[in-house]
N, C-alpha and C positions, 0 to 999 in steps of 0.2 A: 204155776205150772213151770215157769222158767227155772225156778229154784229146784223143783223136783227133778227136772230134766238134768240139771247140773249134777245133782247127787248120783242119779242113775248112770249118766255118762262117765263120771269119775270111777264108779264101782265097776262098770263094764271095762274101762281102761285097765284097772287093776287086775281084773279077771283074765283079760286077754294077755296082759303082761305075764301073769303067772303061767299061763299055758305056753307062751313063747319061751319063757325061761326054762320050763321043763323040757322043751324041744331043742334047747341049745342056744337060744337067743341071749343077748346081753342087754342089761338095763343101761341106757345111755343118759337118762336124766339123773344128774348127781344128787338132787334132792330126794328123789324117790329111792335111789339105791341105798340111802341111809335109813329111810323109813321102812322100806320093803314094799312089796306090792300086795298087801293084804287088802281085799276089797272093803272090809269094815273100817280099817284105818283110813283108807282113801275116802270113804264116805264121810267119816267124822271130820276129816280135814275140809272136805267140801262144805259141810254144815258150818264149820267155823268160819270159812270164807264168806258164806252167805250172811252169817250173823254180823261179821265185820262190815260187809257191804251195806247191810241194812242200817247199821249204826253210823257209819262214816261216809258212805257213798250215796250214789243216786240210783243204783240198780243197774246201771249200764255195764258194770264190771262182770256181773253174772251172765248177762246176755252175751257179751263179748267172749267170756270164758266158755260158754256153750259152743260157740263156733270153733274155738281152738280145740277143746276136748273132743268134739265130734270129729274133727280132722285127725286127731291122734287115734281115736277108736277105729276109724276107717283104715288108717295106716297100719295099726296093729292087726286088724283083721286080715289085711293082705299079707303081712309078714307071717302070721300064723298059717295061713293057707299055703304060702310058699314053703314054709318049713314042713308042713304035713305032706305036701306033694313032693318033697325031696329036692326043692330047688335051691 
């Protein structure tokens, strides 16, 4: 469940970023500005990180990552709402 949440949160982040970019926002993450904010690509990157964590880690990285990406999704949600409302 933790791993599925990680993928869903990352794809949600990419989707919200796309909406924000269409509304005039700017991507501030230098890594994602190179890759783009395509939800499928972000999902594939998340799956690759999960695989690496399974092979080399103890599982805590995905748990911790969920907290970080959740925070980013909440932030992006507020930024999109602000752009939509004209703020």
